[in-house]
C-alpha positions, -999 to 999 in steps of 0.1 A, spaced: 0 0 0 12 35 -8 3 68 7 -2 97 -17 -6 132 -4 -24 159 -25 -7 193 -30 -12 223 -52 12 230 -81 26 265 -76 54 265 -101 65 244 -131 101 243 -142 123 223 -166 154 207 -150 176 193 -177 147 181 -198 127 168 -168 94 185 -160 95 194 -123 71 214 -101 70 231 -68 41 217 -48 24 233 -18 13 209 8 -6 232 31 23 257 37 52 233 31 66 235 -5 85 206 -21 101 199 -55 83 171 -72 87 153 -106 58 160 -129 67 135 -157 38 112 -150 12 141 -152 22 160 -183 -13 176 -185 -9 193 -150 -9 230 -149 -1 257 -122 -30 257 -98 -39 221 -103 -38 196 -74 -18 164 -77 -14 132 -56 23 130 -48 41 97 -37 78 94 -30 86 127 -49 65 119 -80 31 134 -89 12 103 -99 -23 117 -108 -43 150 -109 -73 155 -85 -98 182 -82 -97 207 -53 -126 191 -34 -109 156 -34 -77 171 -23 -94 189 6 -112 158 17 -80 138 16 -61 164 37 -89 166 62 -88 128 67 -50 130 72 -55 157 98 -81 135 116 -58 105 116 -30 127 129 -52 140 157 -64 105 166 -29 92 168 -17 121 190 -46 115 214 -38 78 216 -2 86 224 -10 110 253 
C-alpha cells in the first residue's frame, strides 16, 4: 500500500529536460517530478508519492484527503498521550 498526499502546483520548471514542479502541501513546499502528469498546470492539485506526482485530482478531493489525514494525525496524537 502506498500513501499519496495531495498538493497544489505553484510553479512548473524544466530541469535538464525533466518536468518538475513546486508543490504546496498546506504551507510546506517541495520539489516534485511531474513527468507522470504532463497535463498538469499551475493551480492544479496532484497526488504525490515518493517525490512523484502520480495523478491529478480536483480541489474538493484534495481537501477531503487532507482533512482525513488531519483527523488521523489527531487520533494518533490522542492515543499517544
